[in-house]
C-alpha positions in Angstrom: 0.0 0.0 0.0 1.1 3.6 -0.5 3.9 4.7 1.8 3.6 8.4 0.9 0.8 11.0 0.9 -1.1 11.1 -2.4 -3.0 13.7 -4.3 -5.7 11.9 -6.2 -8.2 13.2 -8.7 -11.4 11.3 -9.4 -13.3 12.2 -12.6 -17.1 11.6 -12.6 -20.0 12.2 -15.0 -23.7 12.7 -14.4 -25.9 10.8 -16.8 -29.6 10.0 -17.0 -30.7 6.9 -15.2 -30.3 4.0 -17.6 -33.8 2.6 -16.8 -35.3 6.0 -17.6 -33.1 7.1 -20.5 -35.2 8.7 -23.1 -34.9 10.7 -26.3 -36.8 13.8 -27.4 -38.6 14.3 -30.7 -35.3 15.2 -32.4 -33.5 12.1 -31.2 -31.5 13.9 -28.5 -30.9 12.6 -25.1 -33.3 14.1 -22.5 -30.9 15.2 -19.7 -33.4 16.2 -17.1 -35.5 14.0 -14.7 -33.7 11.2 -13.0 -29.9 11.8 -13.1 -27.2 9.8 -11.5 -23.4 9.2 -11.4 -22.3 6.8 -14.1 -21.6 3.3 -12.7 -17.9 3.1 -13.5 -17.4 6.6 -12.0 -18.6 5.3 -8.7 -15.7 2.9 -8.7 -13.3 5.7 -9.4 -14.6 7.6 -6.4 -14.6 4.5 -4.1 -11.1 3.5 -5.0 -9.8 7.1 -4.7 -11.2 7.3 -1.1 -9.9 3.8 -0.3 -6.3 4.7 -1.4 -6.5 8.0 0.5 -7.6 6.2 3.7 -4.7 3.8 3.4 -2.2 6.7 3.4 -3.2 9.4 6.1 -2.5 12.9 4.9 -3.6 12.1 1.3 -6.3 14.1 -0.4 -8.9 13.6 -3.1 -10.4 16.1 -5.6 -13.5 15.0 -7.5 -14.1 16.8 -10.7 -16.8 16.9 -13.3 -17.8 19.0 -16.3 -21.5 19.6 -16.7 -24.5 21.9 -16.0 -25.3 23.2 -12.5 -27.4 20.0 -11.8 -24.1 18.0 -11.8 -23.6 19.4 -8.3 -25.5 16.4 -7.1 -22.9 13.9 -8.2 -20.2 15.9 -6.6 -22.2 16.1 -3.3 -22.6 12.3 -3.4 -18.9 11.7 -4.1 -17.7 14.2 -1.5 -20.1 12.7 1.1 -18.6 9.3 0.5 -15.2 10.5 1.3 -16.1 13.0 4.0 -17.9 10.3 6.0 -14.7 8.2 5.9 -12.5 10.9 7.2 -10.8 11.7 3.9 -9.7 15.2 2.9 -11.9 15.5 -0.1 -13.5 18.3 -2.2 -15.4 18.7 -5.4 -14.9 20.9 -8.5 -17.7 21.6 -10.9 -16.5 22.9 -14.3 -19.7 24.6 -15.5 -20.4 27.3 -18.0 -22.7 27.8 -21.0 -19.4 28.0 -23.0 -18.9 24.3 -22.5 -22.2 23.3 -24.1 -21.8 20.9 -27.0 -18.4 19.5 -26.0 -17.4 16.4 -27.8 -14.8 14.0 -26.2 -11.7 16.1 -27.2 -13.3 19.3 -26.0 -14.2 17.6 -22.7 -10.7 16.2 -22.3 -9.2 19.6 -23.0 -11.4 21.3 -20.4 -10.7 18.6 -17.8 -6.9 18.8 -18.6 -7.0 22.6 -17.9 -8.7 22.0 -14.5 -6.3 19.3 -13.5 -3.2 21.3 -14.5 -4.7 24.3 -12.6 -5.4 22.3 -9.4 -2.5 19.9 -9.6 -0.1 18.3 -9.8 -1.8 14.9 -9.0 -0.1 11.6 -8.3 -3.0 9.6 -9.6 -6.1 10.3 -11.7 -9.0 7.8 -11.7 -11.9 7.7 -14.1 -14.6 5.3 -15.2 -13.7 3.1 -18.1 -16.5 4.8 -20.0 -19.8 6.6 -19.4 -22.9 4.6 -19.9 -24.7 7.2 -22.1 -22.1 7.8 -24.8 -20.0 4.6 -24.2 -16.9 5.8 -26.2 -14.2 5.4 -23.5 -12.2 8.1 -25.3 -12.0 11.0 -22.8 -9.6 9.3 -20.3 -6.9 8.3 -22.9 -7.3 11.6 -24.6 -6.8 13.3 -21.2 -3.7 11.1 -20.6 -2.2 12.3 -23.9 -2.9 15.9 -23.1 -1.4 15.6 -19.6 1.5 13.4 -20.8 0.6 10.7 -18.3 0.9 6.9 -18.6 -2.4 5.2 -18.9 -4.0 1.8 -18.1 -7.6 0.9 -18.8 -10.2 -1.5 -17.5 -8.4 -2.0 -14.1 -10.0 -4.8 -12.0 -7.1 -5.2 -9.6 -4.9 -2.5 -8.1 -2.1 -2.5 -5.6 0.2 0.4 -4.9 3.7 -0.2 -3.5 6.5 2.5 -3.2 5.2 4.6 -6.2 4.5 1.6 -8.5 1.0 0.6 -9.4 0.6 -3.2 -9.9 -2.6 -3.6 -12.0 -4.7 -6.4 -13.4 -6.6 -5.2 -16.5 -9.4 -6.9 -18.3 -8.8 -6.1 -22.0 -11.7 -7.5 -23.9 -10.8 -11.2 -24.1 -7.4 -10.9 -22.5 -6.2 -10.5 -19.0 -3.1 -8.3 -18.7 -0.8 -7.7 -15.6 0.7 -4.3 -15.8 3.1 -2.2 -13.8 2.9 1.6 -14.0 4.9 4.3 -12.2 3.2 7.3 -10.6 2.0 9.7 -11.7 -0.6 7.9 -13.8 -4.2 7.9 -15.1 -6.3 4.8 -14.8 -9.8 3.8 -15.7 -11.8 1.5 -13.4 -13.7 -1.6 -14.4 -16.9 -2.5 -12.6 -15.4 -5.1 -10.3 -12.4 -3.1 -9.1 -14.2 -2.3 -5.9 -17.6 -1.7 -4.4 -19.3 1.5 -5.8 -19.6 4.7 -4.0 -23.3 5.2 -3.2 -24.8 7.7 -0.7 -28.5 8.3 0.0 -29.7 11.7 -1.3 -30.6 12.8 2.2 -26.9 12.8 3.0 -26.0 14.8 0.0 -27.7 17.9 1.3 -25.6 17.8 4.4 -22.3 18.2 2.6 -20.7 21.5 3.6 -20.9 24.1 0.8 -17.3 25.0 1.3 -16.2 21.6 0.0 -17.5 22.2 -3.6 -16.3 24.9 -5.9 -17.6 26.0 -9.3 -15.2 27.1 -12.0 -16.2 28.9 -15.2 -14.6 28.8 -18.7 -12.8 32.1 -18.2 -10.9 30.7 -15.2 -9.4 27.8 -17.1 -8.2 29.6 -20.2 -9.2 31.1 -23.5 -10.4 27.9 -25.1 -12.1 27.5 -27.5 -14.5 25.4 -25.5 -17.7 23.6 -26.0 -19.0 23.2 -29.6 -16.4 25.7 -30.8 -13.6 23.5 -29.5 -15.1 20.2 -30.7 -13.7 18.3 -33.7 -16.8 16.3 -34.4 -20.4 17.1 -35.3 -23.6 15.1 -34.9 -25.6 14.8 -38.1 -28.8 12.8 -38.8 -30.0 10.5 -36.0 -32.1 7.4 -36.3 -34.1 6.1 -33.4 -33.9 2.4 -33.2 -37.3 1.1 -32.1 -37.8 -2.6 -31.8 -41.1 -4.1 -30.8 -41.2 -7.6 -29.4 -44.2 -9.9 -29.6 -44.2 -10.5 -25.8 -46.1 -13.8 -26.3 -46.2 -15.5 -22.9 -48.9 -18.0 -21.9 -48.0 -19.1 -18.3 -51.4 -20.7 -17.6 -51.1 -23.5 -20.2 -49.2 -26.7 -19.8 -45.4 -26.5 -20.1 -45.4 -28.8 -23.2 -48.0 -26.5 -24.8 -45.8 -23.5 -24.1 -42.8 -25.2 -25.7 -44.8 -26.1 -28.8 -46.2 -22.6 -29.1 -42.7 -21.2 -28.7 -41.3 -23.4 -31.5 -44.2 -22.4 -33.7 -43.3 -18.7 -33.2 -39.7 -19.3 -34.0 -40.7 -21.2 -37.1 -43.1 -18.5 -38.3 -40.4 -15.8 -37.7 -37.9 -17.9 -39.7 -35.7 -17.8 -36.6 -34.6 -21.4 -37.2 -33.4 -20.8 -40.7 -29.7 -19.8 -40.9 -29.1 -16.4 -42.4 -27.8 -16.8 -45.9 -24.2 -15.8 -46.2 -23.9 -12.9 -48.5 -21.5 -13.5 -51.4 -18.1 -12.0 -50.5 -17.5 -8.8 -52.5 -14.3 -8.1 -54.3 -12.0 -5.6 -52.8 -12.0 -2.5 -55.1 -8.7 -1.6 -56.7 -6.7 1.2 -55.0 -4.1 3.2 -56.8 -1.3 3.1 -54.2 -1.3 6.9 -54.2 -3.5 9.8 -53.3 -5.3 10.3 -50.0 -4.3 7.7 -47.4 -6.7 5.6 -45.3 -4.6 4.2 -42.5 -5.5 1.2 -40.3 -4.0 0.7 -36.8 -3.7 -3.1 -36.6 -4.6 -5.0 -33.4 -2.1 -7.7 -32.8 -4.5 -9.7 -30.7 -7.4 -9.7 -33.2 -6.3 -10.5 -36.8 -10.0 -10.9 -37.9 -10.8 -7.3 -36.8 -7.6 -6.0 -38.5 -8.7 -7.7 -41.7 -12.2 -6.2 -41.5 -10.7 -2.7 -41.0 -8.3 -3.2 -44.0 -11.3 -4.3 -46.1 -13.2 -1.2 -45.1 -10.2 1.0 -45.6 -9.8 -0.2 -49.2 -13.5 0.5 -49.9 -13.2 4.0 -48.5 -9.9 4.7 -50.3 -11.5 3.6 -53.6 -14.2 6.2 -53.0 -11.8 9.1 -52.6 -9.2 8.0 -55.2 -6.7 7.0 -52.5 -4.6 4.2 -51.0 -4.4 2.2 -47.9 -1.8 1.6 -45.2 -1.6 -0.8 -42.3 0.4 0.0 -39.2 1.4 -2.9 -37.0 3.7 -3.6 -34.2 3.1 -7.4 -34.5 3.9 -10.2 -37.0 1.9 -9.6 -40.2 3.4 -10.6 -43.6 3.3 -8.3 -46.6 1.2 -10.9 -48.4 -1.3 -11.1 -45.6 -1.6 -7.3 -45.4 -2.0 -7.0 -49.2 -4.7 -9.7 -49.3 -6.7 -7.8 -46.7 -6.6 -4.6 -48.7 -3.4 -2.7 -47.6 -1.3 -1.1 -50.3 1.5 -0.5 -47.8 2.5 -2.3 -44.6 4.4 -0.2 -42.1 6.0 -2.0 -39.2 6.4 -0.1 -35.9 9.7 -1.0 -34.3 10.3 -0.3 -30.6 6.6 -0.2 -29.7 5.7 -2.4 -26.8 2.5 -0.8 -25.5 -0.4 1.4 -26.8 1.3 4.7 -26.0 4.4 3.7 -28.0 2.2 2.7 -31.0 0.3 6.0 -30.7 3.5 8.0 -30.7 4.6 6.4 -33.9 1.3 6.8 -35.7 0.9 10.5 -34.5 4.4 11.4 -35.7 3.6 9.9 -39.1 0.2 11.5 -39.3 1.6 15.0 -38.6 3.9 14.6 -41.5 1.8 12.7 -44.0 -1.7 14.2 -43.3 -3.8 11.1 -44.1 -7.4 11.3 -45.1 -8.6 9.0 -42.3 -7.3 6.7 -39.6 -9.2 3.6 -38.5 -8.8 1.4 -35.4 -10.7 -1.3 -33.6 -13.0 -0.6 -30.7 -10.9 -2.7 -28.3 -9.1 -1.6 -25.2 -5.8 -1.1 -27.0 -7.5 0.3 -30.1 -9.4 2.9 -28.1 -6.2 4.1 -26.3 -4.1 4.3 -29.4 -6.8 6.1 -31.5 -7.6 8.5 -28.6 -4.0 9.4 -28.0 -3.4 9.9 -31.7 -6.5 12.1 -32.0 -5.5 14.3 -29.1 -1.9 14.5 -30.3 -2.7 15.6 -33.9 -6.0 17.4 -33.3 -8.2 15.0 -35.2 -11.9 14.4 -34.7 -12.6 10.8 -33.5 -15.8 8.8 -33.5 -15.8 5.9 -31.1 -17.4 2.5 -31.4 -18.8 3.0 -34.9 -20.8 0.2 -36.6 -20.7 1.5 -40.2 -18.7 4.0 -42.3 -19.6 5.9 -45.5 -18.2 8.6 -47.7 -20.5 11.6 -48.3 -19.2 14.7 -50.2 -15.7 13.3 -49.9 -15.9 13.2 -46.1 -16.0 10.3 -43.7 -19.4 9.6 -42.0 -19.3 7.2 -39.0 -22.6 5.7 -37.7 -22.4 5.2 -34.0 -25.0 3.7 -31.5 -25.6 5.5 -28.2 -27.9 5.6 -25.2 -28.1 1.9 -24.7 -28.6 1.3 -28.4 -31.7 3.4 -28.7 -30.1 5.8 -31.2 -27.8 5.6 -34.2 -26.1 8.9 -35.0 -24.1 10.0 -38.0 -20.9 11.6 -36.8 -18.5 13.7 -38.9 -15.1 15.1 -38.1 -14.4 18.8 -38.8 -10.6 18.2 -38.8 -8.5 17.5 -41.8 -7.7 14.0 -40.5 -10.8 12.0 -39.7 -10.7 9.1 -37.3 -13.0 6.3 -36.1 -12.8 3.2 -34.0 -15.1 0.3 -35.2 -16.7 -2.6 -33.3 -15.5 -6.1 -34.0 -17.7 -8.2 -36.3 -19.9 -5.4 -37.7 -18.1 -4.8 -41.0 -18.6 -6.9 -44.1 -15.9 -9.3 -45.2 -14.4 -9.2 -48.7 -12.6 -11.8 -50.8 -8.8 -11.7 -50.4 -7.1 -10.0 -53.2 -3.9 -11.1 -54.9 -1.6 -8.3 -53.8 1.6 -8.0 -51.7 1.9 -4.8 -49.8 4.9 -2.5 -50.0 6.8 -2.6 -46.8 8.3 0.2 -44.7 9.4 0.7 -41.1 9.1 3.4 -38.6 10.8 3.4 -35.2 9.8 4.8 -31.8 11.8 5.1 -28.6 9.7 3.3 -26.0 9.0 5.3 -22.8 8.8 2.3 -20.5 6.2 4.0 -18.4 3.8 1.1 -18.8 5.3 -2.4 -18.4 3.3 -5.5 -19.3 4.4 -8.3 -16.9 2.0 -11.0 -18.1 -0.7 -11.6 -20.6 -3.2 -14.4 -21.0 -5.9 -14.9 -23.6 -9.2 -15.9 -22.0 -11.5 -16.1 -25.0 -12.2 -14.9 -28.5 -13.6 -11.4 -29.0 -15.1 -12.5 -32.3 -17.1 -15.4 -30.9 -20.2 -13.6 -29.9 -19.9 -10.8 -32.5 -20.2 -13.2 -35.4 -22.6 -15.8 -33.8 -25.9 -16.5 -35.6 -27.5 -18.0 -32.5 -26.6 -17.1 -28.9 -27.7 -18.7 -25.6 -27.5 -16.1 -22.8 -27.4 -17.4 -19.3 -27.9 -15.7 -15.9 -27.2 -16.6 -12.4 -30.1 -19.0 -12.5 -27.9 -21.4 -14.4 -25.0 -22.6 -12.1 -21.6 -23.5 -13.6 -22.2 -27.2 -13.0 -25.5 -26.9 -14.8 -24.2 -25.5 -18.1 -23.7 -29.0 -19.4 -27.5 -29.3 -19.5 -27.5 -26.8 -22.3 -24.9 -28.7 -24.4 -27.4 -30.6 -26.5 -29.5 -27.5 -27.2 -26.4 -25.5 -28.0 -25.0 -28.1 -30.4 -28.4 -28.5 -32.1 -28.6 -24.7 -32.8 -24.9 -24.2 -33.4 -25.1 -21.5 -30.6 -22.4 -19.5 -28.8 -22.8 -18.9 -25.0 -23.2 -15.4 -23.6 -24.1 -14.2 -20.1 -25.1 -11.4 -17.8 -22.8 -9.2 -15.8 -23.5 -11.2 -12.6 -22.2 -14.4 -14.2 -18.8 -12.8 -15.1 -18.7 -11.1 -11.7 -18.9 -14.5 -10.2 -16.1 -15.7 -12.4 -18.3 -18.3 -14.1 -17.5 -17.0 -17.6 -14.9 -14.7 -19.1 -15.6 -11.0 -19.6 -15.7 -11.3 -23.4 -19.0 -13.3 -23.0 -20.8 -10.5 -21.1 -23.7 -8.9 -22.9 -25.3 -5.6 -22.0 -24.7 -2.0 -21.3 -21.4 -2.8 -19.5 -20.6 -5.7 -21.9 -21.1 -6.5 -25.5 -23.9 -5.6 -28.0 -24.8 -8.4 -30.4 -27.2 -9.0 -33.2 -27.8 -12.8 -33.7 -30.9 -14.0 -35.6 -32.0 -15.9 -32.4 -31.2 -15.1 -28.8 -32.3 -17.5 -26.0 -32.3 -16.0 -22.6 -32.1 -18.6 -19.9 -32.0 -18.2 -16.1 -32.0 -14.4 -16.1 -34.4 -11.8 -14.8 -34.0 -9.7 -17.9 -33.1 -6.3 -16.6 -32.7 -3.5 -19.1 -28.9 -3.2 -18.5 -28.6 -6.7 -20.0 -31.3 -6.6 -22.6 -30.1 -3.5 -24.4 -27.2 -5.7 -25.5 -29.6 -7.8 -27.6 -31.8 -5.0 -28.9 -30.8 -5.9 -32.5 -31.4 -9.7 -32.1 -33.9 -11.0 -34.8 -35.9 -13.0 -32.3 -35.7 -13.4 -28.5 -36.9 -16.5 -26.7 -36.9 -16.4 -22.9 -37.2 -19.2 -20.2 -37.9 -18.2 -16.6 -40.0 -19.7 -13.8 -41.1 -16.2 -12.6 -44.3 -15.1 -14.5 -43.6 -11.5 -13.3 -40.0 -11.4 -14.4 -38.9 -8.2 -16.4 -37.6 -10.5 -19.2 -41.1 -10.9 -20.8 -41.2 -7.2 -21.9 -38.1 -7.8 -24.0 -38.9 -11.2 -25.5 -40.9 -12.3 -28.6 -41.9 -15.5 -26.9 -41.5 -16.9 -23.4 -41.8 -20.2 -21.6 -42.6 -19.9 -17.9 -40.8 -22.8 -16.2 -37.5 -23.9 -14.9 -34.8 -24.4 -17.5 -34.2 -27.9 -16.1 -37.7 -28.8 -17.2 -37.9 -26.7 -20.3 -34.6 -27.3 -22.1 -35.1 -31.0 -22.7 -38.6 -30.4 -24.1 -37.5 -27.5 -26.2 -34.5 -29.5 -27.6 -36.8 -32.3 -28.7 -39.3 -30.0 -30.2 -36.6 -28.0 -32.1 -35.0 -31.2 -33.4 -38.4 -32.2 -34.9 -39.0 -28.8 -36.3 -35.5 -28.7 -37.9 -36.0 -32.1 -39.3 -39.0 -30.9 -41.3 -37.5 -27.6 -42.3 
């Protein structure tokens, strides 16, 4: 534990309650009504206070950017620390000038406050906010403050100025060592959340919270004027479920009815694979569309190269793949890259980002793409902050309109799909795994080049273990999702059903929290969003936080013994009964239905 006094900053965000999140007539998020601290931010506050308590004489500053109503999240955070005897205060960065801030404008404003109030030994933030879900602000902030960064921290120990961290990176567990000062993002299971009753908020002494305006942190530009992305047309995603549940009829009849619904909805018919398109020819010159490769996810890198080639063809340009890992020129060329640039000396994300940023400042590419993975988000966010580029996070589709890149991004629990454009010369986007179409390999060998970077050795990876495949759920046609109602020793009871349907297994957050399945299998607002043709929800209550992850499923079948469970509102058809009784009957009925298909 820390042997010296620490100055710690915790960054928080106020968001609408997930259960009551709503959009107005223009597709914009309604930010009044029930507001709360974002779930991951609660861990940042809790861990900050815990570390301060372990080292008497330490202090915590909780900061947020938002409207005057955001005082409530500061009161709650300060109350949490104050009641535990910690020297804690809050700073609300609020001003009409900050309205319309995108991630880079938000990061710049927070950086100005931290530099004004600092220096800090440690800055803690949530891994992402649950409304926008980009996870870009913390790594952009780390770049602006020139701090080492580690994301998705689930285990933290501090010893003589060194942080020993366990990080859950998508489908990989990484043990990391980072020297102070540093900026970290907190995963959900790092610690218990900071939660205080509203009655206690009102008792927080006013002297413990300050408000700071735009003129106090510098000339800007701030808010919309300082943003590098704009929001264009928005599409509200409205999905109506049949909600067919008949608990008063016999279980066998419920199963027969459910199979009939699946048959009528063609949920038992595998989606036809679309013929692979041919990659368009690129001329090897002109505007460059660059891809930042992900060494742990070749399939995602291939998808990004395929998309880069399509975009480059639209703008009369060429493609380039950056990689710090082993990729051959023939592989890169077959994926769509005209040039393969190897990064020498890069051991971690900040080293890769430094190399890409230096290249981009010289070469002025048309666009840079990366994957929406833990590493991809950090690299892209750092590059965007370093070169002043607009970055859209977690996109699900890309297009070219009037020679500009348009990235379609889901937000607000999947209720909205927004078109985002960058106003900067270099346009950037991170893209989810498994959402882009695949193309036929082309017969091409990429030209090779090399760039070097001097590693900073501020972040040291001590061990890495692959736990699962990120692409497993993303590409699955059928998914069986399980909750805590299915114990680990009962999963084998689903084997026959899973094999019959060719299904992948997914789960709720509580299942991964218990260690029953790897994090890459978690579905929902703090996990993955998937779009199988058929989703079977078994042994789960069906809370919104999970079900938003399957909003785009073709058909949802739920099994639950509770006739009043929330799951029925999100299902097309339900069977009220225990899965131990239902699954054998359902498996037999599906086998007969598939035999006559």
